[in-house]
N, C-alpha and C positions, 0 to 999 in steps of 0.2 A: 549615456550608458555604454559601457564596453561590452564586446562579445565575451561570453563565458562558455568554456568547453568542459565537458566531462572527460577528464584526462585519464582516469583509471577507476575501475570498480572491482568490488569483491564481496562475497557473502559466505557465511557459514552454511553448513547443513542446517535445514530447518527441521524441527521435530521435538518430541519429548526427550530431553537430555538432562535428566535430574542430576547426574554427577557434575555437570559442567556449570561453572559460574560465569558471571559477566566478563571477567578478565579473559577467560579462555575463548568465549564466544567472540569477543571483540578482536582478539588476535587472529581468529580464523577469517575475519572479514577485512580487517585493516591491512594486514601484511600482504594479501593478494592485491588489494587496491593500490597500495604503494608500489608494488612490483609492476603492476599493470601500467601505472603512470610513469615508471622510471624514476620514482621519487624515493627519498628516505625520510626518516623522522625529522631531520633538520631542514628539509625542504619546506615544511609546513609553517605557515605564518599565523594560522588560527585554526581552531577546531570548534565545530558545532555538533553537539551530541544530543540525539533524541532518545528519550526513555519515558515510559509512562508509569510503570507500577513497581519499580525496584524497591521503593520505600515500603510498599505493602507486602511484597513477596519476600524480599531478602533483608529488609531493614536498612539498606543503604540509602541515605538521603543526601541532599544538598550538593555533594561533589561527585556525583555518580560517574560522569565522563572522565574526570581527572583520575579517579581510582582505577577505572577500567583500562586507561591508556598508559598510566605510569610505567607498567612493566615493559611496554614497547619503546620506552625512551622518548615518548611524546610528552614534553613538559616545557615549561618556560615561555610558552606562547599563550595568548588569550584562549581560554576554553569556556564555552558557553553551554550550559545545561538547559535543554528545551523540553518542556513537558506540555503536550497538547493532545492528550488522549491518543486515539489510533493514528492521528495525523502528526505525532511527535516528530518522527524523522523527516517527513515531508516538509514540516515547518523548519527543522534544522537545515535541510537542504536549501530552502528558500532564503534563509538568513545568510547561509554561506554564499549562495549565488549573488545576493544583494551586496555583500561586502566586496566581491570581486568586480561586479558590474559597476559599482560606484567608485572603484579605484582605491579602496582602502587596502586590499590585499591582492596578491597575484596568484598564490597557491594556498588553498585551504582544504581541510578535510571535513566532510559531513558524515556522521555515523549514526545509525539507529541500532539499538541493542535492547533485548528484552529477555528476561528470565521469568517465565510464567508458570512453569510446572512446580508443583508443591506436593508434598506427601498427602496433604488434605486438599482435595479438589475444591472444596467449599471456599478455601482461601483464594484460589485462583479466580473462581467465578465472582466472589465478593469484590475482589480488586477491580475487575472489569466493570462491575456494576456501580462503581463510584463515579463514572463519567456522565453523571446526570446531576441535576439539582437535588441534593439529598433532602432538602426541606419539602420538595414536591413529590418525592418518590412514592410515598404511601398513596397519595392521590392518583398518581399515574398508574400504579399497580391496580388500584380499584377500578379505574376506568378501563383498563385492559383485561380485567378479569384474571389477573395473575395472582397466584397464591404465594406463600412464603416457601419457595422451593430453592434450596441451596445446591441442587444437583445440576443447575444450568445457569447461564448468564441471564440477567434481567433483560439484556438487550434482545434476547430471542423472543421475549414477549412483545417488545416494541416492534421488531420486524414482523412478527406474526400479525399484529394489528394492521401494519402498513400493507401487508400482503393481502389480507382479506379485503381491504378497501380497493386495492388494485385489481383483484380478481373481479369484483363487482363492476368496476368501471371499464375494464378492458376485455372481459371474457376469458382471461388467462385461466389455465387449469393447473392443478397440482402436477400433472404430467409435464407441462411446459417447464416448471421449475426443476423437475427431475431431469429433464433434458439438459439443463444448464450443468448439472452435476456430472452427467455422463460425459459431456464435452470436457469439463475441467479435468476429470480423471484421465481422459484420453491424452490430453496435453501434458499433464503431470507425469504420465508414464515415460515421457521423453526427457524429463528434467531430473538430473541426478541430485539436485539440491532440494527437491520437493519432499515434504513430509509423507505424502501418500503417493505411491507410484503404481497402484493397481487399477486396472480398468473395471468399471461396474456397469450393470445393466439398468435399464429403466425400472424394472420390477424390484431390483435390489434397493434402489434409492427409495422408491415409494413404500416398500415394505419394511424399511429400517425403522427403528424405534421412534415413536412420535415424541417430539420435544414440546412444541406448542402449535397446534393445528393452524395452518397446513404444513408446518415445517417438520420434517423428519430429521433424524440424526445426521444422515449424509448430506442434508441440505444446509448444514451449519458448519462454519469454519472451526477448526479444532484449536485446543490449547496447545502451545508449543513454545520452544525457545529458539533464539537465533539472533544474528547480527548481519548488517549489510553496511557497506561503506562506499563513498565516492570521493575522489579527489577532483576538485574544481580548479580551473586555472584560466587566467587571461591569456591573450596572445603572447604577451611578454613572459608569462609564467610557463606556457607551453614550450617556449624556446629554451627554457632552463632545464626542462625535464628530459629524461633519457628514454621516454616511452617510444614505442614503435612509430616510425614516421611513414611507413608504407601502408597504413590502414586508414580508413575514413575517419574523419573527426566528427564528434557529436557535439553540436552546439545547442545551448538552451535558448529556444525561441521565446518561451513565455514561462513565467513562474508566478502563479497567482494564489494567494491565500485570502479567504474571507471567513468571517464568523456567520452563524445563522441569523435569521431575522425572527422577531417576536411573533407569537401566535396572533393572528388577526391583523398583522401589519399590512396585508394586501400586496406585499412584495413577493416576487418569485422565490422559490427555495434556493438555498445557498449553492447547491450543485449547479443549477441552471445559470445563476448569475456569475459564478466563478468560471464556468466553462465559456460563457459568452465573452467575458473579459479576456480570458486566455486566447481564444480564437482571434479576437480583435487585435491583441498585442502581437500575436504571431503572424498576422496577416494571412491566415489560412482558414478553411472551412471544415466542418466535420467530415464532409465527403473526401477531403484530401488526406485524411489520416490512414496510414497503412496498417497499423497495429496499435493496440491499446492494452494497458493493464488497469483494471478498475477494481473498486473496493467491494468485492462480492463476499461480505461477511456472512451472508446467507445467499442461497441460490436465487430467490426472487429479486434480490438487490441488483443483480446484473441486469435484469430486465428493466427495472426502474431507471438504471443508469444509462442504458441505451437511449432512452427518451430524454433524460436530463441533458445529455451531451449533444443531442441533436442527431444521433445516429439513426433514430427511428422516430416517426411521428407519434403523438400520444395514442396509446393503445395498440401500437403496431409492433412492439418489441417481440412478442411471441412469434410473429410471422418472420421477423428478421432472423431470429434464432433458427426457426425451422427451415429457412432457406439455405442454411449452411454458410452464410456470409461471414459469420463471426467465429467459425472453426478454422483450424489449419487447413489450407487449401482453398479457403473462401477469399472474398475480396478484401475483408478487413478483420483478420483474426483478433479476438479479444481474449486476454488472459492465456497467452501461449505458455506461460510459466506453470499453469495449473491454478493460478489465482489464489486468493486467500483460502478457498475451499480445500485445495489440495496441496499447493506449494506450502501452505501454512500461514498462520497469522500471529506471530509473536509481535504484539501490537506496536511497540515502539520501533520495531525494525521494518515494518511493512512498507512504509512510503518509499524508503530508499531501496528496498528489495525490488519494488516495481521499476525503479529507475535503473537498477542493475540489469534487469531483463530487457528493458527497451534499449539500453546501450548495446547489449550483446546483439539484439536484433538489427539495430542500425549499422553496426559494424560487420554484420554477416557472420557472427560468431556463436549463433544459437544452436548449432548442430542440427539434430534431427527435427527440431521444432522451428527451424528457420523460416521466416516469411520472405520469399524471394523478392529482392529488389526494394526492401523496405527503406523509405526515405524520410517519412514523418511518423513520429510515434507520440502517444499521449499517455499520461498517468493521471489517475483520479483516486484520491485518498481522503476519506472523511473520518472525523473523530468526535466522539461525545454526542450528547443529545440534549437539546433545550427547546421547549415550546414547539414540538413537532418539526424540528429541523436539526441538522447537524450543528454541533457547537463550533466545529472547525472543518473547513473544506479546502482542499488543495488540488489544483490542476496544473500540470506541467506539460509543455509541448517541446519536443526535441527534433532536430534536423540532422541528417547525415550530409556532410559537405566534403 
């Protein structure tokens, strides 16, 4: 397997942008990524595009990436459309990495794009809610005590159930989850691409509207639109690009995708297995990571993920958070971008947006939210839900060289 480098990255503003379509969002991410890499459309040998709900929100099916990129002159090369719930663009990145690592291509583009806002919010929430086995949905809803509420995503009921179980097991409190949100807003206030850039207090989080106890509104990732892109290249490909040569290179140390395991299988959850595989392939340990972007679709999810990734022992995530280690200025800041909670979560764009942030961190280009001396970074991105586990799970590890 050859070394693969992230040669260039770019992302659009994240947020509710009803007038913008997929083509405009794509341009706002792809053009900066190409410029960052010193590439042009003709430099690309293949494109891998991640999108989850365009068919349900906009009606555009089947050739979503081709349609979005044609105005940019990106055509005539293989274009692959990847749909894998919230892990769509992380999966597209994995396939792009694979093609370069295996010697099929030298310069490729991975893009994630999503249009989630709709004049009728029920359409947006309904689209997200299809990332489960629909034949089992009524049974799942009954087990969770969830009613037929079109004002929120069904996934909030799933997360609420997981959170109650975690609280019983670990002693975590609703205030611990609110503290995750306070940290996310503090980080996002430093990120000009974030959907929310205002700081909030613990009381504001806990007193915001209840969604599904113990989750309040501010503990849940918002609906939004956005795109993120990355140019990947081999050593040979890097030599052909005109990107900056005086900055650090970002190398992909591990790219791992797994699907979840069936209920009652006795195996560890997909996040644990995916992370273990990624650390093994990268030859590093959780304690070596300098910064991470994780899938905090709700605030308590960040606590679960600390433990899944080995950053904290079982039940110890609230104490890790309270120590300040995962905040800017701590030993291993998590979600310096503001995370899904505040940077935003246009689901098909999320995985690569995480990679954009870690690339900026490893290059020393993150501005006021820079983690000093960051050398190793990790991204964690999950998608869908099957039998009490994520349907898709992605973990990537990157190195500054």
